[in-house]
C-alpha positions in Angstrom: 14.5 14.0 71.4 11.8 16.5 70.4 10.0 16.1 67.1 11.5 19.3 65.7 15.0 18.1 66.4 14.2 14.7 64.9 12.9 16.4 61.8 16.2 18.3 61.5 18.1 15.0 62.0 16.3 13.2 59.3 16.4 16.2 57.0 20.2 16.2 57.1 20.5 12.5 56.5 18.0 12.8 53.7 19.9 15.6 52.0 23.1 13.4 52.0 21.2 10.3 50.8 17.8 11.1 49.4 17.0 7.5 48.4 18.7 5.1 50.8 18.8 1.5 49.8 19.2 -1.7 51.8 22.4 -3.6 51.0 20.9 -7.1 50.7 20.5 -8.3 47.1 17.0 -9.5 46.2 14.8 -9.8 43.1 11.3 -10.4 44.6 9.5 -10.2 48.0 10.4 -13.9 48.6 14.1 -13.6 47.9 14.1 -10.5 50.1 12.4 -12.4 52.9 14.9 -15.2 52.7 17.9 -12.8 52.6 16.7 -10.8 55.6 16.1 -14.0 57.6 19.6 -15.3 56.7 21.1 -11.9 57.7 20.5 -12.5 61.4 23.9 -12.5 63.2 25.6 -12.3 59.8 26.8 -9.5 57.5 24.9 -8.4 54.4 28.1 -9.0 52.4 28.3 -12.7 53.5 24.6 -13.2 52.8 24.8 -11.7 49.3 27.7 -14.0 48.5 25.7 -17.1 49.5 22.4 -16.1 48.0 23.7 -15.1 44.5 24.1 -18.8 43.7 21.1 -20.0 45.9 18.6 -17.7 44.2 19.7 -18.7 40.7 18.4 -22.2 41.4 15.6 -21.4 44.0 13.9 -18.0 43.8 10.4 -19.2 44.8 9.1 -21.2 47.7 8.3 -24.2 45.4 11.8 -24.2 44.0 13.3 -24.0 47.4 11.3 -27.0 48.6 12.4 -28.9 45.5 16.0 -28.0 46.3 15.8 -29.5 49.7 17.4 -28.7 53.1 20.7 -30.4 52.4 21.3 -28.3 49.3 20.2 -25.1 51.0 22.6 -25.9 53.8 25.4 -26.3 51.3 24.7 -23.0 49.7 24.6 -21.1 53.0 27.3 -22.9 55.0 29.5 -19.8 55.1 26.8 -17.9 57.0 26.5 -18.1 60.8 23.9 -20.5 62.2 23.6 -22.1 58.8 22.1 -25.4 60.1 19.2 -23.7 61.8 18.7 -21.2 59.0 18.6 -24.0 56.4 15.8 -25.7 58.3 13.9 -22.5 58.7 14.2 -21.6 55.0 12.7 -25.0 54.0 9.9 -24.8 56.6 9.2 -21.2 55.6 8.9 -22.2 52.0 6.5 -25.0 53.0 4.4 -22.6 55.0 4.2 -20.1 52.2 3.1 -22.7 49.7 0.5 -24.3 52.1 -0.8 -21.1 53.7 -0.3 -18.4 51.1 -0.3 -20.0 47.7 3.5 -19.4 47.4 3.2 -15.6 47.9 4.7 -13.5 50.6 1.8 -12.1 52.7 1.6 -8.3 53.1 0.8 -8.6 56.8 3.1 -8.4 59.8 1.3 -11.0 61.9 1.2 -13.5 59.0 4.9 -12.9 58.3 5.9 -13.3 61.9 4.2 -16.7 61.9 6.7 -18.0 59.3 9.7 -20.0 60.4 12.7 -17.8 61.2 10.8 -14.5 60.8 10.6 -12.0 63.7 9.3 -8.5 63.9 12.4 -6.9 62.5 12.5 -9.2 59.4 8.7 -8.6 58.9 9.2 -4.9 59.1 12.1 -4.9 56.6 10.1 -6.9 54.1 7.0 -4.7 54.4 9.1 -1.6 54.1 11.4 -2.5 51.2 9.2 -4.9 49.2 5.8 -3.3 49.7 6.6 0.3 50.5 5.0 0.4 53.9 6.4 3.0 56.4 7.5 0.5 59.0 10.6 0.8 61.1 12.9 -2.2 61.5 15.1 -2.0 64.6 18.4 -3.9 64.2 21.5 -3.5 66.3 22.5 -0.4 64.3 19.2 1.4 64.7 19.0 0.4 68.3 22.4 1.8 69.0 21.9 5.1 67.1 18.5 5.7 68.6 19.8 5.3 72.1 23.2 6.9 71.7 21.9 10.1 70.0 18.9 10.4 72.2 16.6 10.2 69.2 14.4 7.4 70.6 16.0 5.8 73.7 14.6 2.5 74.8 15.6 -0.8 76.6 14.1 -3.1 73.9 13.9 -3.0 70.1 10.1 -2.7 70.4 10.3 0.3 72.7 12.8 1.9 70.3 10.5 1.2 67.4 7.5 2.6 69.1 9.3 5.8 70.1 10.8 6.2 66.6 7.4 5.9 65.0 6.1 8.7 67.3 9.1 11.1 66.9 9.7 10.6 63.2 7.8 13.0 60.9 5.6 11.3 58.4 7.6 12.4 55.4 10.7 10.5 56.7 9.0 7.3 57.9 9.5 5.3 54.8 13.3 5.6 54.8 13.9 6.3 58.5 15.4 2.9 59.4 17.6 2.9 56.3 19.1 6.2 57.2 19.7 5.0 60.8 21.2 1.7 59.7 23.6 3.2 57.3 24.5 5.9 59.8 25.2 3.3 62.4 27.1 1.1 60.0 29.5 3.7 58.6 29.6 6.6 61.0 28.1 6.0 64.4 30.0 2.7 64.8 29.6 0.6 67.9 33.2 0.8 69.3 34.5 4.0 67.7 31.9 6.4 66.5 33.3 8.9 64.0 31.8 12.0 65.4 34.2 14.3 63.7 32.5 13.6 60.4 28.9 13.2 61.6 26.3 15.4 60.0 24.1 15.4 63.1 26.8 15.7 65.8 25.3 18.9 67.2 21.9 17.2 67.6 23.3 14.2 69.3 23.3 13.7 73.1 26.2 11.3 73.2 28.5 12.6 75.9 31.8 11.1 74.8 31.9 12.6 71.3 35.2 12.1 69.3 35.4 15.4 67.6 39.0 14.9 66.4 39.9 12.0 64.2 42.6 9.7 65.6 46.0 10.0 64.1 46.8 7.2 61.7 49.6 4.8 62.3 51.2 6.0 59.1 51.1 9.6 60.3 52.6 8.6 63.6 55.4 6.7 62.0 56.6 9.6 59.9 56.1 12.2 62.6 59.4 14.1 63.4 61.2 13.1 66.6 61.2 15.6 69.4 
């Protein structure tokens, strides 16, 4: 997609939601880091339910280490891959204490060296906690970028690189939030709701659903012919 079209796309999303927010609950860069790491292959809703109690007793790396892996596992057992994630949370806390004085580093490379932290997680933390104009490519962003033609790519890194180039500077800070929310609530994986999409005319998706499906309720009360 050309930059002028991308600018129009983000302008429309911005007009509808000027200050988009991530849906994970957090109180500090550290709790955000843990929450994002836990959200891999899990919903934000499920992570929030688990971390509300977890963060009340362990909201710093030192407190998380004191809590211990078994207790962390018990707190997050309702989240997918909880065994591996509990080990990573404890190892991450240890690394933060030993390497960074218990503080979350404001550096992508340093973040990616922590247990359970990949490029997407690092970008989310840098963006939300520290206000850096990074673009985190999750499944929603990847889908929307490819489906709309905004920044097609075969890998998350390719999509991220193209998004960074095509997105005007004034939209970079919130770009991935707009795309995540758009993918989560409108441009859904199985059934995109094109009939209520604010960027449908800019989108290159061929199989647009421009008419909403009839509800089962409507069908059940439809007059017989």
